[in-house]
N, C-alpha and C positions, 0 to 999 in steps of 0.2 A: 337571330340572337335569342329570341323568345323561346325557341325550342330547347335551349340549354338551361332555362330556368326551371326550378322544381315546381311541381303542381301546387304545393302548399308551402307556406313558410312557417317553420316552427319557431315562434317567438316565445322565449321563457317569460313567465310572469315576473312582475317586478318584485324584487326581494322586499319582504316585510321585516323590519327590525324586530328582533325578539325583545320581549319585555325585560326590563332591567339591564339592558346592554347599553354600551356607549353609543352605538348606532341609533338606538331609540332616543337617547338624549340629544344627539345631534339633529335627528329629525324634528324633535320638539323645538329645538332652538331655531331651526329654519321656519317652523310654523309661527313661532313668536315674532320673528322678523317680518314675515308676511302679514301677520295680524297688525303689526305696528304701522306698516305701510297703509293699510286700510284705515287704521285708527287716526292717522294724521289728517285724513280727509273728513272723516265722520266727526271728529272733535270740533270742527269749525262750523258744523251745521247747527242751525237753531232747532232742528228736529230732535236732537239728542237731549236727554234729561239734563237739567241744570248741573247735577253733580258731576257729569262727565264733560261739560262744555269746556273747550280749550285745554283738555287734559288727556292728551293722546296715550300717556302711559297707563292711566286708569282705564281708558277705553280698551287698550290692549289686554289688560288683565281680565276685564269683564268678558271680552270676546273669547279669550282662551279658556276661561272658566266655563263659559256657556257651551263651547265646543265639547268639553269633557262630559257635559250633561245632555248633549244632543240638541242644543239650541243654536239657531242661526245668530249671526252677529247682532242684527237689529233686535231680535227677540231677547238676546242676553242683556242689551242695554235697557230694554224696557222692564226686564224681570229683576234686575239687581239695583240695590241702593247702597250707597256708601254711608255707614253710620259710624261716626267717630273713627274713620279710617278702616273700618271692618266691612267687607262685602257681605250683603245679606239679600236673600230673596224676599219679595213681598209674599204675604201669606197666599193670595190668590194665585200667584205664579208657582209657588210651591205645590199648591193643590193641583194645578194643571199639569205640572211635570210628573207628579206621582200618577195621575190618571193616564197620562200618555204612555206609561209603561204597563198599562193594563190593570192597575189596581183601582179599587173603588173607594172614593171619598164622598161622603154625603152629610148634609146637615140634618139633624134630628130635631133641633129646636134652636131658635135664635130670637131673643128679646133683649130689652135693655137691662135685664137683670140676670139672664142665664143664656148660655150657648152650649149646645152639645153637637159635636162633630164625630162621625164614626168612619172607620176605615176597614177595608178587607183586602188582603193580598190576593192577587190573581191565583185561582186554583185552590184556594183555602177557604175554610168555612168560619174560622175564628174572626170575630169582629172586635176591633180595638175602638174603645170609646173614650173620648176626652170631654170633660165637663168643666166649663169655666163659669163661675157665678160672681156676682158683684161682691159678695162676701169674701170669696177667695181672692179677688183682685184687691179688696181693702186690706186683707191680711198681708198681701205682698206690697202694700203701700203704693198702689198704682192709681187709685181713684182720685188722688189729688192732682194728678197731671192734667194739663189742658185737654189733650186728646180724649182722655176718659170722661172729662166733664162734658165735652161737646157731643161725642158720639160713642157712648158706652156700648151700644149694641155692636157696632163695627169692631171695636177693640176687643170685646169678648169673643166675637167670632173669629178674629184673627188669631187670638191666642189658642182657641180650641182647634182651629184648622192646622196650625203649625204643630201643635202637640200630637194631633191625630196622624199627621203625615210622618212624623218621626216614629211613632209607634208602629205604623203600618209598613213603611218602606224607607227606612233610614239608609239602605244601601243606594237608593236613588239619589239621595241628597249630596253624596260625594263630599263630605266634610264641610258643608255649608248648612248646619242644622238649624240655626236660629233665623227666624223671620225678621224682616226689617222692623216690623212693629214691636217685636220683642227687644231687639237691640236698642231701639229708640227709647224704650222704657228702662233700659239698663238690665236686661235679662242675663247677659253674660257677666260672669265674675271677672273683674280686672285682676290680672296676674302681674307679679313683679319678679323680675330676674335678679337674683343677688349674685354679684360677681365677687370672687375672692381676690384681694389685692396681693400681689407677690411681695414677700418681705425681702429686704436686702440680704445678699448672701451672708454678710457677717452676723446678721441677727437670727438666721435660720438655725434651729437646733441640729446637732449632728445625726440624731436618731429621732425621728418624729414619733410621737406617741400614737397609740391606736386611735384616740379621739381625733387627732389632727389628720391622721390618714383617712378616717371615715369622712371627715369634712371635705377633704380634697376630692374624694370619690364622688361626692354629691354636689360639687360646685362646678361652675363653669370656668374654664381657663380663659384668661385674658389673651386675646389673639390680635396681632397687628392687622390693620386693614389690608386687604388685598384686592386684586382685580376681580375676585369673585363677587364682590359687592356691587360691581358696576352692572347696569342694566344690559340685557342681551340685545336690545334694540336701541339704536342711537341714530341721530340725524347728522348730516354733514355739518350743520351749525354747531352741534355739540363737539364734534371732533376739532373744528377750527378753534373753539373757545378754549379747549384743552391745550392746544398748541400755543 
């Protein structure tokens, strides 16, 4: 029987979903469910940071974000903090991530009143320089915060590091530009979404004016809740509770 077998087997390579396709989205959903399976176990461990303890959904989000940045699941949990519901990397983790892509980040000066951090992209000569002084922090109304009173050198260095990483390799950060230390100080501007309420049909004018038309184009439409809002990963207990 072995004589009838071919000398080699031509096994086609696994198909890789093209970017932006439904197949890619399905593959990502499968990865999310697999990550949630891991997260359910990790969330119970005392080894994970307090922000993720007993929160498998948050652990899943951290793992998936870390995978996009090339981090292992445990490295992602150590690198990310949840600040007011927003994920952010610690400044030292941000620096390590940028350096792992071949870019250079180094300290030029670090004192309790001044921190200078420089960066240079791989293969380039231009140096990006970020300087944070205690005067700059005071102008931003940061020096009155507890962390700045206790450890001004560390806070200045974190600010300069995060800024240098953004200037040097914003493409590496993948939409997580702020360091955890910055968000804790309120670096990100809070945004508010204004939704337009629909008027009753009897009250709506027959022909909307140009101003009302412009308002409709720049406002969010009220949409009913749908199953798209449900998480991709669920447990058996969640399904039983819904029933």
